[in-house]
C-alpha positions in Angstrom: -66.5 197.5 145.5 -68.4 195.2 147.8 -67.5 195.0 151.5 -68.5 193.3 154.8 -68.5 194.6 158.3 -68.3 192.9 161.7 -68.4 194.7 165.0 -69.5 195.1 168.6 -72.7 197.0 169.6 -74.1 198.1 172.9 -77.2 199.8 174.2 -79.0 200.8 177.3 -82.8 200.1 177.6 -84.8 201.9 180.2 -88.2 200.6 181.5 -90.8 202.5 183.4 -94.5 202.6 183.8 -97.4 203.8 186.1 -96.6 200.9 188.6 -93.0 200.1 187.5 -90.1 202.0 189.0 -87.5 203.1 186.5 -85.0 200.3 185.7 -82.3 200.2 183.1 -80.3 197.3 181.6 -77.2 197.4 179.4 -77.1 195.0 176.5 -74.2 194.1 174.3 -73.8 192.0 171.1 -72.6 191.9 167.6 -73.3 193.7 164.3 -72.9 192.3 160.8 -73.1 194.3 157.6 -72.9 194.2 153.9 -72.3 197.1 151.6 -71.5 198.2 148.1 -69.7 201.4 147.0 -69.5 202.6 143.4 -67.6 205.5 141.9 -69.9 207.5 139.6 -67.2 210.0 138.6 -63.6 210.7 139.5 -64.6 212.3 142.9 -68.2 211.2 143.5 -69.3 207.9 144.8 -72.6 206.3 145.8 -73.0 203.5 148.4 -75.6 201.3 150.1 -75.4 199.2 153.2 -77.6 196.8 155.2 -76.6 196.2 158.9 -77.9 193.7 161.4 -77.4 193.9 165.1 -78.2 191.2 167.7 -78.1 191.7 171.5 -77.7 188.8 173.9 -80.4 187.9 176.6 -80.1 189.5 180.0 -82.1 188.8 183.1 -83.9 191.7 184.7 -85.4 192.1 188.2 -87.4 195.4 188.1 -89.3 196.7 191.2 -92.8 197.9 191.3 -93.5 201.4 192.8 -95.0 199.7 195.9 -91.6 198.0 196.5 -92.4 194.5 195.2 -89.6 193.0 193.3 -90.3 191.1 190.1 -88.1 188.3 188.9 -87.8 186.0 185.9 -87.8 188.7 183.2 -85.5 188.5 180.3 -84.8 191.2 177.7 -83.0 191.0 174.4 -83.1 192.7 171.1 -82.1 192.8 167.5 -82.3 195.3 164.7 -81.9 195.9 161.0 -81.0 199.1 159.2 -80.5 200.3 155.6 -78.2 203.1 154.6 -77.8 204.8 151.2 -75.8 207.8 150.4 -73.4 209.7 148.2 -69.9 210.9 149.0 -67.2 213.1 147.7 -63.6 211.9 147.5 -61.0 214.8 147.9 
């Protein structure tokens, strides 16, 4: 059985460094996925999925440890993951 997935995703990214005070930003976006599930016996199944997530752009204004504010920074992200497994149906 083939299936598709659509969803919401969110994450928090933290930035810091020797001269950069800790700053965090929350990103949100969407996730898309495709999968396949196959029964291999009456109770046992195997499956595989691929999922893609994309986060929108967000402006960021971090501060250096000396108090100087930076501006004009934009963060975004995306990711891809693969999942394979087996399951038991009761």
